[in-house]
gemmi code that builds the backbone of each chain (N, CA, C; Angstrom):
import gemmi

chains = {
    "A": [
        ("MET", (-25.995, 0.332, 21.763), (-27.345, 0.551, 21.236), (-28.127, -0.762, 21.334)),
        ("ALA", (-29.084, -0.796, 22.232), (-29.789, -2.045, 22.568), (-30.478, -2.689, 21.363)),
        ("ASP", (-30.976, -1.871, 20.448), (-31.750, -2.430, 19.338), (-30.957, -2.524, 18.034)),
        ("CYS", (-29.627, -2.405, 18.112), (-28.813, -2.460, 16.891), (-28.338, -3.896, 16.666)),
        ("LEU", (-28.666, -4.438, 15.495), (-28.291, -5.810, 15.155), (-26.783, -6.043, 15.299)),
        ("PHE", (-25.977, -5.112, 14.801), (-24.531, -5.325, 14.827), (-23.962, -5.160, 16.238)),
        ("CYS", (-24.559, -4.279, 17.048), (-24.126, -4.177, 18.449), (-24.421, -5.481, 19.183)),
        ("LYS", (-25.516, -6.140, 18.834), (-25.833, -7.439, 19.446), (-24.775, -8.483, 19.078)),
        ("MET", (-24.247, -8.407, 17.835), (-23.174, -9.323, 17.433), (-21.903, -9.021, 18.203)),
        ("VAL", (-21.608, -7.726, 18.359), (-20.407, -7.321, 19.101), (-20.492, -7.848, 20.535)),
        ("LYS", (-21.696, -7.807, 21.125), (-21.879, -8.253, 22.517), (-22.007, -9.773, 22.630)),
        ("GLY", (-22.120, -10.462, 21.475), (-22.230, -11.922, 21.505), (-23.652, -12.418, 21.705)),
        ("GLU", (-24.630, -11.516, 21.652), (-26.036, -11.923, 21.825), (-26.565, -12.603, 20.564)),
        ("ILE", (-25.983, -12.221, 19.416), (-26.273, -12.900, 18.146), (-24.921, -13.370, 17.628)),
        ("LYS", (-24.865, -14.602, 17.094), (-23.573, -15.179, 16.702), (-23.451, -15.247, 15.176)),
        ("PRO", (-22.718, -14.318, 14.591), (-22.480, -14.404, 13.147), (-21.330, -15.392, 12.886)),
        ("ASP", (-21.048, -15.640, 11.621), (-19.929, -16.499, 11.227), (-18.678, -15.614, 11.156)),
        ("ILE", (-17.996, -15.513, 12.280), (-16.884, -14.566, 12.433), (-15.624, -15.050, 11.711)),
        ("VAL", (-14.998, -14.150, 10.959), (-13.742, -14.495, 10.272), (-12.551, -13.718, 10.829)),
        ("TYR", (-12.815, -12.673, 11.603), (-11.734, -11.872, 12.200), (-12.311, -11.087, 13.369)),
        ("GLU", (-11.510, -10.953, 14.423), (-11.928, -10.106, 15.541), (-10.705, -9.557, 16.259)),
        ("ASP", (-10.751, -8.273, 16.616), (-9.762, -7.708, 17.537), (-10.511, -6.772, 18.483)),
        ("GLU", (-9.774, -5.958, 19.234), (-10.438, -5.121, 20.248), (-11.422, -4.115, 19.661)),
        ("GLU", (-11.151, -3.682, 18.441), (-11.949, -2.590, 17.869), (-12.847, -3.015, 16.719)),
        ("ILE", (-12.566, -4.174, 16.124), (-13.197, -4.542, 14.851), (-13.684, -5.983, 14.849)),
        ("LEU", (-14.814, -6.203, 14.163), (-15.362, -7.549, 13.987), (-15.642, -7.742, 12.490)),
        ("ALA", (-15.313, -8.929, 11.955), (-15.612, -9.231, 10.551), (-16.296, -10.591, 10.484)),
        ("PHE", (-17.350, -10.661, 9.683), (-18.153, -11.896, 9.625), (-18.796, -12.013, 8.249)),
        ("ARG", (-19.256, -13.217, 7.914), (-19.847, -13.444, 6.599), (-21.254, -12.832, 6.515)),
        ("ASP", (-21.542, -12.182, 5.389), (-22.871, -11.626, 5.137), (-23.858, -12.797, 4.996)),
        ("ILE", (-25.029, -12.695, 5.612), (-25.983, -13.819, 5.526), (-26.684, -13.868, 4.169)),
        ("SER", (-26.500, -12.821, 3.369), (-27.082, -12.819, 2.037), (-25.982, -12.485, 1.016)),
        ("PRO", (-25.040, -13.418, 0.833), (-23.836, -13.114, 0.034), (-24.153, -12.816, -1.428)),
        ("GLN", (-23.460, -11.820, -1.968), (-23.657, -11.365, -3.345), (-22.518, -11.825, -4.255)),
        ("ALA", (-21.647, -12.664, -3.715), (-20.475, -13.169, -4.457), (-19.918, -14.334, -3.647)),
        ("PRO", (-18.995, -15.130, -4.237), (-18.427, -16.255, -3.486), (-17.830, -15.835, -2.133)),
        ("VAL", (-17.251, -14.647, -2.087), (-16.755, -14.111, -0.814), (-17.501, -12.809, -0.537)),
        ("HIS", (-18.165, -12.729, 0.609), (-18.881, -11.497, 0.981), (-18.818, -11.378, 2.502)),
        ("ILE", (-17.922, -10.501, 2.931), (-17.634, -10.321, 4.363), (-18.045, -8.909, 4.774)),
        ("LEU", (-18.613, -8.785, 5.969), (-18.867, -7.462, 6.541), (-17.797, -7.164, 7.591)),
        ("VAL", (-17.236, -5.979, 7.532), (-16.228, -5.554, 8.512), (-16.804, -4.341, 9.235)),
        ("ILE", (-16.940, -4.444, 10.557), (-17.569, -3.348, 11.315), (-16.687, -2.891, 12.475)),
        ("PRO", (-16.807, -1.601, 12.806), (-16.182, -1.144, 14.054), (-17.067, -1.628, 15.208)),
        ("LYS", (-16.464, -1.987, 16.332), (-17.295, -2.379, 17.486), (-18.060, -1.176, 18.027)),
        ("GLN", (-17.468, -0.019, 17.867), (-18.135, 1.223, 18.292), (-19.351, 1.484, 17.405)),
        ("HIS", (-20.464, 1.888, 18.019), (-21.676, 2.178, 17.249), (-21.588, 3.573, 16.629)),
        ("ILE", (-21.373, 3.606, 15.320), (-21.424, 4.865, 14.559), (-22.473, 4.612, 13.485)),
        ("PRO", (-23.588, 5.356, 13.469), (-24.704, 5.006, 12.568), (-24.361, 5.082, 11.083)),
        ("THR", (-23.817, 6.203, 10.619), (-23.557, 6.368, 9.182), (-22.249, 7.132, 8.971)),
        ("LEU", (-21.815, 7.188, 7.722), (-20.622, 7.980, 7.386), (-20.814, 9.460, 7.734)),
        ("ASN", (-22.065, 9.919, 7.725), (-22.327, 11.322, 8.068), (-22.039, 11.623, 9.542)),
        ("ASP", (-21.941, 10.585, 10.360), (-21.702, 10.769, 11.794), (-20.223, 10.710, 12.164)),
        ("LEU", (-19.344, 10.571, 11.162), (-17.914, 10.477, 11.464), (-17.372, 11.779, 12.028)),
        ("GLU", (-16.559, 11.640, 13.054), (-15.822, 12.766, 13.625), (-14.342, 12.550, 13.287)),
        ("LYS", (-13.554, 13.616, 13.398), (-12.126, 13.522, 13.064), (-11.427, 12.371, 13.780)),
        ("ASP", (-11.772, 12.158, 15.043), (-11.039, 11.122, 15.780), (-11.483, 9.693, 15.443)),
        ("HIS", (-12.411, 9.544, 14.514), (-12.761, 8.208, 14.016), (-11.882, 7.786, 12.827)),
        ("ALA", (-11.078, 8.693, 12.300), (-10.382, 8.418, 11.034), (-9.550, 7.137, 11.104)),
        ("GLU", (-8.749, 6.985, 12.149), (-7.872, 5.815, 12.229), (-8.694, 4.518, 12.280)),
        ("LEU", (-9.784, 4.548, 13.037), (-10.640, 3.370, 13.156), (-11.230, 2.972, 11.792)),
        ("ILE", (-11.693, 3.965, 11.047), (-12.281, 3.669, 9.726), (-11.202, 3.120, 8.785)),
        ("GLY", (-10.018, 3.686, 8.846), (-8.923, 3.160, 8.037), (-8.595, 1.718, 8.388)),
        ("LYS", (-8.668, 1.393, 9.671), (-8.366, 0.018, 10.110), (-9.345, -0.991, 9.521)),
        ("LEU", (-10.574, -0.558, 9.249), (-11.538, -1.474, 8.613), (-10.964, -1.982, 7.291)),
        ("PHE", (-10.252, -1.101, 6.570), (-9.694, -1.480, 5.261), (-8.452, -2.354, 5.395)),
        ("LEU", (-7.681, -2.117, 6.443), (-6.551, -3.020, 6.709), (-7.078, -4.418, 7.005)),
        ("VAL", (-8.153, -4.493, 7.780), (-8.752, -5.802, 8.074), (-9.335, -6.405, 6.799)),
        ("ALA", (-10.028, -5.603, 6.004), (-10.623, -6.119, 4.760), (-9.554, -6.733, 3.862)),
        ("SER", (-8.404, -6.075, 3.740), (-7.364, -6.615, 2.855), (-6.745, -7.880, 3.444)),
        ("LYS", (-6.625, -7.928, 4.759), (-6.116, -9.117, 5.438), (-7.074, -10.292, 5.217)),
        ("VAL", (-8.352, -10.040, 5.363), (-9.361, -11.093, 5.175), (-9.398, -11.518, 3.692)),
        ("ALA", (-9.265, -10.570, 2.773), (-9.240, -10.892, 1.338), (-8.090, -11.850, 1.042)),
        ("GLU", (-6.961, -11.599, 1.662), (-5.792, -12.470, 1.502), (-6.114, -13.888, 1.992)),
        ("LYS", (-6.657, -13.970, 3.193), (-7.025, -15.283, 3.785), (-8.033, -16.025, 2.929)),
        ("GLU", (-8.959, -15.272, 2.320), (-10.029, -15.880, 1.526), (-9.583, -16.183, 0.092)),
        ("GLY", (-8.361, -15.784, -0.227), (-7.794, -16.115, -1.535), (-8.242, -15.213, -2.678)),
        ("VAL", (-8.730, -13.995, -2.357), (-9.197, -13.093, -3.417), (-8.371, -11.806, -3.516)),
        ("ALA", (-7.332, -11.681, -2.728), (-6.554, -10.431, -2.711), (-5.958, -10.130, -4.088)),
        ("GLN", (-5.431, -11.149, -4.763), (-4.797, -10.893, -6.051), (-5.803, -10.811, -7.198)),
        ("THR", (-6.815, -11.677, -7.213), (-7.838, -11.610, -8.266), (-8.653, -10.330, -8.125)),
        ("GLY", (-8.923, -9.903, -6.905), (-9.591, -8.631, -6.696), (-10.804, -8.701, -5.797)),
        ("TYR", (-11.150, -7.555, -5.245), (-12.333, -7.439, -4.388), (-12.777, -5.986, -4.379)),
        ("ARG", (-14.071, -5.835, -4.144), (-14.675, -4.493, -4.077), (-15.067, -4.231, -2.632)),
        ("THR", (-14.769, -3.022, -2.141), (-15.221, -2.634, -0.804), (-16.257, -1.527, -0.949)),
        ("ILE", (-17.329, -1.640, -0.186), (-18.453, -0.704, -0.278), (-18.900, -0.309, 1.126)),
        ("ILE", (-19.109, 0.984, 1.335), (-19.822, 1.436, 2.537), (-20.991, 2.282, 2.048)),
        ("ASN", (-22.199, 1.859, 2.395), (-23.410, 2.566, 1.996), (-23.824, 3.565, 3.060)),
        ("CYS", (-24.322, 4.704, 2.609), (-24.834, 5.707, 3.554), (-26.245, 6.110, 3.158)),
        ("ASN", (-27.181, 5.812, 4.052), (-28.578, 6.237, 3.902), (-29.326, 5.578, 2.727)),
        ("ARG", (-30.524, 6.038, 2.505), (-31.519, 5.336, 1.704), (-31.132, 5.080, 0.250)),
        ("ASP", (-30.690, 6.102, -0.459), (-30.371, 5.924, -1.888), (-29.333, 4.823, -2.108)),
        ("ALA", (-28.457, 4.627, -1.130), (-27.410, 3.601, -1.260), (-27.880, 2.251, -0.739)),
        ("GLY", (-29.045, 2.228, -0.087), (-29.585, 0.968, 0.412), (-29.045, 0.557, 1.773)),
        ("GLN", (-28.571, 1.524, 2.570), (-28.110, 1.154, 3.920), (-29.279, 0.632, 4.741)),
        ("GLU", (-29.123, -0.558, 5.303), (-30.223, -1.181, 6.053), (-29.962, -1.239, 7.554)),
        ("VAL", (-28.696, -1.458, 7.922), (-28.354, -1.472, 9.355), (-27.593, -0.184, 9.638)),
        ("PHE", (-28.095, 0.589, 10.608), (-27.494, 1.896, 10.857), (-26.390, 1.806, 11.909)),
        ("HIS", (-25.390, 1.039, 11.513), (-24.119, 0.870, 12.247), (-23.124, 0.655, 11.101)),
        ("ILE", (-22.182, 1.559, 10.952), (-21.278, 1.530, 9.789), (-20.726, 0.131, 9.543)),
        ("HIS", (-20.789, -0.302, 8.278), (-20.228, -1.604, 7.918), (-19.672, -1.551, 6.504)),
        ("LEU", (-18.505, -2.163, 6.362), (-17.833, -2.256, 5.070), (-18.166, -3.625, 4.470)),
        ("HIS", (-18.668, -3.638, 3.236), (-18.858, -4.889, 2.499), (-17.571, -5.188, 1.738)),
        ("MET", (-17.024, -6.384, 1.904), (-15.876, -6.804, 1.093), (-16.362, -7.973, 0.242)),
        ("ILE", (-16.360, -7.763, -1.079), (-16.947, -8.713, -2.023), (-15.882, -9.167, -3.017)),
        ("GLY", (-15.762, -10.475, -3.191), (-14.763, -10.982, -4.132), (-15.096, -12.366, -4.638)),
        ("GLY", (-14.248, -12.869, -5.524), (-14.435, -14.236, -6.028), (-15.198, -14.310, -7.332)),
        ("ARG", (-15.552, -13.153, -7.888), (-16.176, -13.100, -9.222), (-15.851, -11.738, -9.832)),
        ("SER", (-16.038, -11.662, -11.147), (-15.822, -10.408, -11.842), (-17.002, -9.472, -11.574)),
        ("MET", (-16.738, -8.220, -11.265), (-17.818, -7.279, -10.958), (-18.045, -6.261, -12.064)),
        ("LYS", (-19.301, -5.781, -12.132), (-19.695, -4.835, -13.184), (-19.569, -3.390, -12.712)),
        ("TRP", (-19.712, -2.496, -13.691), (-19.718, -1.056, -13.439), (-20.889, -0.471, -14.178)),
        ("PRO", (-21.753, 0.345, -13.632), (-21.662, 0.956, -12.309), (-21.885, -0.038, -11.165)),
        ("PRO", (-21.447, 0.373, -9.997), (-21.560, -0.477, -8.809), (-22.944, -0.366, -8.183)),
        ("GLY", (-23.978, -0.775, -8.973), (-25.356, -0.735, -8.467), (-26.089, 0.516, -8.907)),
    ],
    "B": [
        ("MET", (5.141, 8.925, -8.700), (5.120, 7.955, -9.787), (4.855, 8.690, -11.099)),
        ("ALA", (5.852, 8.751, -11.946), (5.808, 9.598, -13.141), (4.669, 9.231, -14.088)),
        ("ASP", (4.329, 7.964, -14.178), (3.321, 7.536, -15.144), (1.943, 7.301, -14.524)),
        ("CYS", (1.715, 7.788, -13.304), (0.416, 7.579, -12.642), (-0.494, 8.778, -12.913)),
        ("LEU", (-1.655, 8.504, -13.507), (-2.621, 9.557, -13.844), (-2.975, 10.424, -12.639)),
        ("PHE", (-3.230, 9.789, -11.498), (-3.662, 10.562, -10.324), (-2.502, 11.333, -9.706)),
        ("CYS", (-1.290, 10.796, -9.778), (-0.130, 11.568, -9.306), (0.057, 12.825, -10.163)),
        ("LYS", (-0.244, 12.702, -11.471), (-0.151, 13.886, -12.344), (-1.181, 14.943, -11.935)),
        ("MET", (-2.343, 14.510, -11.476), (-3.350, 15.469, -10.998), (-2.889, 16.116, -9.696)),
        ("VAL", (-2.294, 15.321, -8.825), (-1.785, 15.859, -7.556), (-0.735, 16.930, -7.833)),
        ("LYS", (0.124, 16.687, -8.843), (1.202, 17.633, -9.166), (0.717, 18.810, -10.023)),
        ("GLY", (-0.562, 18.737, -10.486), (-1.097, 19.836, -11.282), (-0.775, 19.738, -12.762)),
        ("GLU", (-0.208, 18.611, -13.181), (0.133, 18.435, -14.601), (-1.117, 18.125, -15.427)),
        ("ILE", (-2.101, 17.536, -14.781), (-3.417, 17.329, -15.400), (-4.406, 17.984, -14.456)),
        ("LYS", (-5.384, 18.707, -15.017), (-6.294, 19.486, -14.171), (-7.685, 18.859, -14.142)),
        ("PRO", (-8.002, 18.148, -13.073), (-9.359, 17.623, -12.950), (-10.294, 18.727, -12.431)),
        ("ASP", (-11.592, 18.420, -12.352), (-12.574, 19.360, -11.793), (-12.589, 19.140, -10.274)),
        ("ILE", (-11.717, 19.881, -9.590), (-11.484, 19.682, -8.153), (-12.638, 20.229, -7.315)),
        ("VAL", (-13.092, 19.431, -6.340), (-14.162, 19.879, -5.438), (-13.667, 20.026, -4.010)),
        ("TYR", (-12.481, 19.473, -3.706), (-11.914, 19.581, -2.357), (-10.421, 19.306, -2.435)),
        ("GLU", (-9.653, 20.040, -1.638), (-8.222, 19.749, -1.564), (-7.681, 20.168, -0.208)),
        ("ASP", (-6.837, 19.329, 0.379), (-6.057, 19.731, 1.543), (-4.646, 19.159, 1.374)),
        ("GLU", (-3.845, 19.190, 2.426), (-2.439, 18.759, 2.286), (-2.284, 17.304, 1.888)),
        ("GLU", (-3.260, 16.491, 2.294), (-3.103, 15.038, 2.110), (-4.045, 14.446, 1.080)),
        ("ILE", (-5.120, 15.185, 0.757), (-6.218, 14.597, -0.016), (-6.685, 15.508, -1.144)),
        ("LEU", (-7.091, 14.887, -2.267), (-7.648, 15.619, -3.393), (-8.967, 14.933, -3.783)),
        ("ALA", (-10.003, 15.725, -4.073), (-11.280, 15.160, -4.520), (-11.719, 15.901, -5.774)),
        ("PHE", (-12.188, 15.145, -6.775), (-12.538, 15.742, -8.066), (-13.629, 14.910, -8.727)),
        ("ARG", (-14.296, 15.500, -9.718), (-15.392, 14.804, -10.402), (-14.848, 13.722, -11.336)),
        ("ASP", (-15.491, 12.541, -11.298), (-15.143, 11.444, -12.210), (-15.495, 11.893, -13.633)),
        ("ILE", (-14.626, 11.613, -14.596), (-14.921, 12.060, -15.969), (-15.945, 11.162, -16.640)),
        ("SER", (-16.269, 10.035, -16.009), (-17.285, 9.147, -16.553), (-18.319, 8.847, -15.468)),
        ("PRO", (-19.111, 9.882, -15.094), (-19.998, 9.758, -13.926), (-21.069, 8.687, -14.093)),
        ("GLN", (-21.293, 7.940, -13.036), (-22.269, 6.842, -13.026), (-23.537, 7.237, -12.275)),
        ("ALA", (-23.648, 8.485, -11.896), (-24.797, 8.994, -11.135), (-24.706, 10.519, -11.182)),
        ("PRO", (-25.788, 11.232, -10.795), (-25.727, 12.705, -10.813), (-24.534, 13.272, -10.047)),
        ("VAL", (-24.154, 12.616, -8.953), (-22.942, 13.012, -8.217), (-21.969, 11.838, -8.238)),
        ("HIS", (-20.773, 12.051, -8.759), (-19.755, 10.987, -8.784), (-18.391, 11.641, -8.612)),
        ("ILE", (-17.875, 11.536, -7.401), (-16.627, 12.203, -7.018), (-15.581, 11.138, -6.687)),
        ("LEU", (-14.341, 11.389, -7.077), (-13.235, 10.538, -6.647), (-12.460, 11.258, -5.548)),
        ("VAL", (-12.174, 10.532, -4.481), (-11.400, 11.082, -3.359), (-10.122, 10.253, -3.261)),
        ("ILE", (-8.977, 10.911, -3.392), (-7.699, 10.177, -3.393), (-6.726, 10.737, -2.363)),
        ("PRO", (-5.868, 9.851, -1.833), (-4.747, 10.355, -1.034), (-3.717, 10.909, -1.997)),
        ("LYS", (-3.034, 11.981, -1.626), (-1.975, 12.499, -2.508), (-0.808, 11.520, -2.572)),
        ("GLN", (-0.619, 10.783, -1.495), (0.429, 9.752, -1.463), (0.062, 8.631, -2.443)),
        ("HIS", (1.043, 8.162, -3.199), (0.798, 7.075, -4.148), (0.804, 5.724, -3.433)),
        ("ILE", (-0.387, 5.154, -3.242), (-0.516, 3.786, -2.710), (-1.299, 3.040, -3.784)),
        ("PRO", (-0.720, 1.999, -4.412), (-1.373, 1.391, -5.578), (-2.739, 0.753, -5.289)),
        ("THR", (-2.798, -0.128, -4.277), (-4.064, -0.828, -4.014), (-4.261, -0.997, -2.512)),
        ("LEU", (-5.447, -1.454, -2.143), (-5.728, -1.742, -0.731), (-4.761, -2.801, -0.184)),
        ("ASN", (-4.255, -3.678, -1.047), (-3.315, -4.699, -0.592), (-1.978, -4.113, -0.150)),
        ("ASP", (-1.714, -2.874, -0.540), (-0.449, -2.231, -0.198), (-0.521, -1.403, 1.074)),
        ("LEU", (-1.680, -1.411, 1.741), (-1.830, -0.605, 2.956), (-0.947, -1.130, 4.076)),
        ("GLU", (-0.294, -0.189, 4.764), (0.474, -0.486, 5.976), (-0.292, 0.126, 7.149)),
        ("LYS", (0.051, -0.329, 8.355), (-0.658, 0.173, 9.549), (-0.673, 1.699, 9.633)),
        ("ASP", (0.431, 2.331, 9.259), (0.473, 3.789, 9.437), (-0.291, 4.551, 8.348)),
        ("HIS", (-0.942, 3.840, 7.434), (-1.834, 4.491, 6.473), (-3.270, 4.614, 7.006)),
        ("ALA", (-3.569, 3.981, 8.126), (-4.970, 3.875, 8.566), (-5.647, 5.243, 8.671)),
        ("GLU", (-4.993, 6.178, 9.344), (-5.641, 7.475, 9.542), (-5.914, 8.177, 8.201)),
        ("LEU", (-4.960, 8.080, 7.282), (-5.117, 8.698, 5.964), (-6.324, 8.102, 5.220)),
        ("ILE", (-6.453, 6.787, 5.266), (-7.569, 6.139, 4.575), (-8.889, 6.562, 5.225)),
        ("GLY", (-8.913, 6.627, 6.543), (-10.124, 7.093, 7.228), (-10.494, 8.507, 6.824)),
        ("LYS", (-9.472, 9.346, 6.650), (-9.735, 10.743, 6.265), (-10.412, 10.844, 4.898)),
        ("LEU", (-10.154, 9.879, 4.015), (-10.840, 9.893, 2.715), (-12.359, 9.889, 2.928)),
        ("PHE", (-12.802, 9.159, 3.953), (-14.241, 9.046, 4.219), (-14.795, 10.294, 4.885)),
        ("LEU", (-13.982, 10.935, 5.714), (-14.407, 12.215, 6.282), (-14.588, 13.235, 5.161)),
        ("VAL", (-13.669, 13.221, 4.197), (-13.795, 14.133, 3.052), (-15.009, 13.745, 2.202)),
        ("ALA", (-15.203, 12.453, 1.969), (-16.358, 12.007, 1.166), (-17.664, 12.500, 1.784)),
        ("SER", (-17.786, 12.410, 3.091), (-19.051, 12.821, 3.720), (-19.217, 14.339, 3.674)),
        ("LYS", (-18.097, 15.043, 3.800), (-18.123, 16.505, 3.690), (-18.570, 16.913, 2.277)),
        ("VAL", (-18.018, 16.268, 1.272), (-18.358, 16.583, -0.118), (-19.816, 16.179, -0.395)),
        ("ALA", (-20.253, 15.061, 0.148), (-21.651, 14.624, -0.026), (-22.609, 15.695, 0.514)),
        ("GLU", (-22.239, 16.267, 1.642), (-23.043, 17.340, 2.243), (-23.111, 18.548, 1.291)),
        ("LYS", (-21.948, 18.966, 0.803), (-21.877, 20.110, -0.126), (-22.678, 19.866, -1.395)),
        ("GLU", (-22.658, 18.617, -1.862), (-23.328, 18.262, -3.123), (-24.822, 17.989, -2.916)),
        ("GLY", (-25.262, 18.026, -1.662), (-26.698, 17.879, -1.368), (-27.207, 16.455, -1.357)),
        ("VAL", (-26.291, 15.454, -1.185), (-26.732, 14.056, -1.187), (-26.502, 13.341, 0.149)),
        ("ALA", (-26.027, 14.071, 1.146), (-25.705, 13.417, 2.427), (-26.940, 12.764, 3.048)),
        ("GLN", (-28.068, 13.438, 2.992), (-29.274, 12.892, 3.636), (-29.975, 11.861, 2.753)),
        ("THR", (-30.093, 12.114, 1.459), (-30.725, 11.134, 0.566), (-29.869, 9.876, 0.469)),
        ("GLY", (-28.552, 10.031, 0.490), (-27.679, 8.867, 0.530), (-26.629, 8.851, -0.553)),
        ("TYR", (-25.575, 8.092, -0.281), (-24.477, 7.932, -1.248), (-23.760, 6.630, -0.946)),
        ("ARG", (-23.152, 6.084, -1.989), (-22.389, 4.838, -1.873), (-20.918, 5.162, -2.047)),
        ("THR", (-20.066, 4.598, -1.196), (-18.617, 4.756, -1.350), (-18.034, 3.398, -1.731)),
        ("ILE", (-17.132, 3.413, -2.714), (-16.545, 2.178, -3.239), (-15.036, 2.369, -3.399)),
        ("ILE", (-14.274, 1.387, -2.957), (-12.856, 1.320, -3.332), (-12.637, -0.047, -3.965)),
        ("ASN", (-12.211, -0.059, -5.223), (-11.956, -1.297, -5.958), (-10.507, -1.714, -5.798)),
        ("CYS", (-10.303, -3.019, -5.693), (-8.938, -3.561, -5.620), (-8.749, -4.636, -6.690)),
        ("ASN", (-7.884, -4.352, -7.612), (-7.467, -5.327, -8.638), (-8.553, -5.682, -9.663)),
        ("ARG", (-8.260, -6.636, -10.502), (-9.004, -6.891, -11.737), (-10.480, -7.240, -11.559)),
        ("ASP", (-10.796, -8.187, -10.685), (-12.197, -8.602, -10.533), (-13.110, -7.428, -10.162)),
        ("ALA", (-12.550, -6.458, -9.474), (-13.346, -5.296, -9.058), (-13.323, -4.188, -10.093)),
        ("GLY", (-12.480, -4.339, -11.117), (-12.420, -3.331, -12.179), (-11.527, -2.148, -11.857)),
        ("GLN", (-10.558, -2.309, -10.955), (-9.645, -1.186, -10.681), (-8.851, -0.861, -11.938)),
        ("GLU", (-8.867, 0.393, -12.368), (-8.190, 0.791, -13.607), (-6.964, 1.666, -13.351)),
        ("VAL", (-7.058, 2.527, -12.340), (-5.904, 3.361, -11.995), (-5.321, 2.813, -10.691)),
        ("PHE", (-4.025, 2.487, -10.730), (-3.421, 1.844, -9.573), (-2.809, 2.868, -8.618)),
        ("HIS", (-3.734, 3.677, -8.122), (-3.491, 4.683, -7.078), (-4.829, 4.698, -6.348)),
        ("ILE", (-4.819, 4.316, -5.079), (-6.089, 4.138, -4.341), (-7.024, 5.327, -4.533)),
        ("HIS", (-8.290, 5.046, -4.846), (-9.286, 6.104, -4.995), (-10.642, 5.607, -4.522)),
        ("LEU", (-11.310, 6.489, -3.805), (-12.653, 6.221, -3.293), (-13.656, 6.850, -4.255)),
        ("HIS", (-14.604, 6.061, -4.749), (-15.719, 6.599, -5.533), (-16.827, 6.985, -4.571)),
        ("MET", (-17.334, 8.217, -4.654), (-18.506, 8.618, -3.877), (-19.613, 8.910, -4.896)),
        ("ILE", (-20.675, 8.105, -4.822), (-21.738, 8.154, -5.823), (-23.064, 8.474, -5.148)),
        ("GLY", (-23.787, 9.454, -5.675), (-25.076, 9.805, -5.069), (-25.997, 10.500, -6.049)),
        ("GLY", (-27.204, 10.804, -5.572), (-28.161, 11.543, -6.400), (-29.135, 10.655, -7.153)),
        ("ARG", (-29.049, 9.348, -6.934), (-30.045, 8.427, -7.486), (-30.103, 7.200, -6.583)),
        ("SER", (-31.176, 6.430, -6.726), (-31.324, 5.210, -5.950), (-30.412, 4.130, -6.535)),
        ("MET", (-29.702, 3.419, -5.703), (-28.761, 2.399, -6.185), (-29.264, 0.985, -5.931)),
        ("LYS", (-28.804, 0.061, -6.801), (-29.254, -1.335, -6.732), (-28.277, -2.179, -5.897)),
        ("TRP", (-28.721, -3.392, -5.621), (-27.909, -4.374, -4.936), (-28.024, -5.682, -5.687)),
        ("PRO", (-26.983, -6.405, -6.037), (-25.607, -6.195, -5.615), (-24.948, -4.979, -6.246)),
        ("PRO", (-23.861, -4.561, -5.638), (-23.135, -3.372, -6.108), (-22.192, -3.734, -7.267)),
        ("GLY", (-22.782, -4.211, -8.359), (-21.983, -4.543, -9.537), (-21.658, -6.028, -9.635)),
    ],
}
model = gemmi.Model(1)
for chain_id, residues in chains.items():
    chain = gemmi.Chain(chain_id)
    for i, (resn, *xyz) in enumerate(residues, 1):
        res = gemmi.Residue()
        res.name, res.seqid = resn, gemmi.SeqId(i, " ")
        for name, pos in zip(("N", "CA", "C"), xyz):
            atom = gemmi.Atom()
            atom.name, atom.element = name, gemmi.Element(name[0])
            atom.pos, atom.b_iso = gemmi.Position(*pos), 0.0
            res.add_atom(atom)
        chain.add_residue(res)
    model.add_chain(chain)
structure = gemmi.Structure()
structure.add_model(model)
structure.setup_entities()
């Protein structure tokens, strides 16, 4: 998707602060962090929202969480805790229409989650 | 796990307000809803936290999101939007140590997510 911010990162046209990368997944620091640790984990494949998931995306979406927990460990927040969030559409505040998991840690979080 | 609240729901010993069920997954209304729609989606398999995920859990975790989006559609919030959250450990406020996805919708949500 030529005009997708995250696809541009996947292609290397925009350079985020990358913390993890493999063939299917990219993880990088959020430019507007909401906690001491705030990482975005995205599939390289362009899937706009959770509503666009097909059955054969299941393994890929699950892998985002394996990466999130691996990154949480590296960042030193796995044991203290972290919150993972995927927003879908307007009410949730989704701004980039390419699925992304927020992994937030390093401080105590409140409930409700926004 | 004999003393796990969600395992008791899976076994039918405690009866939640179920909105979806298949062989691997159960979804039910949160008893302390934080929005007009607040559903918990859990794997029937007992996995305590995101830190306990193994590679072969990926597809199962992804399926939680396919179910969340299906339930969001049924509940009438797929287009307006919904937030999905999985908490890990104390800082995130995880209370039941059996992985569960919160699907929250039906109102506008704030940022940061708690």
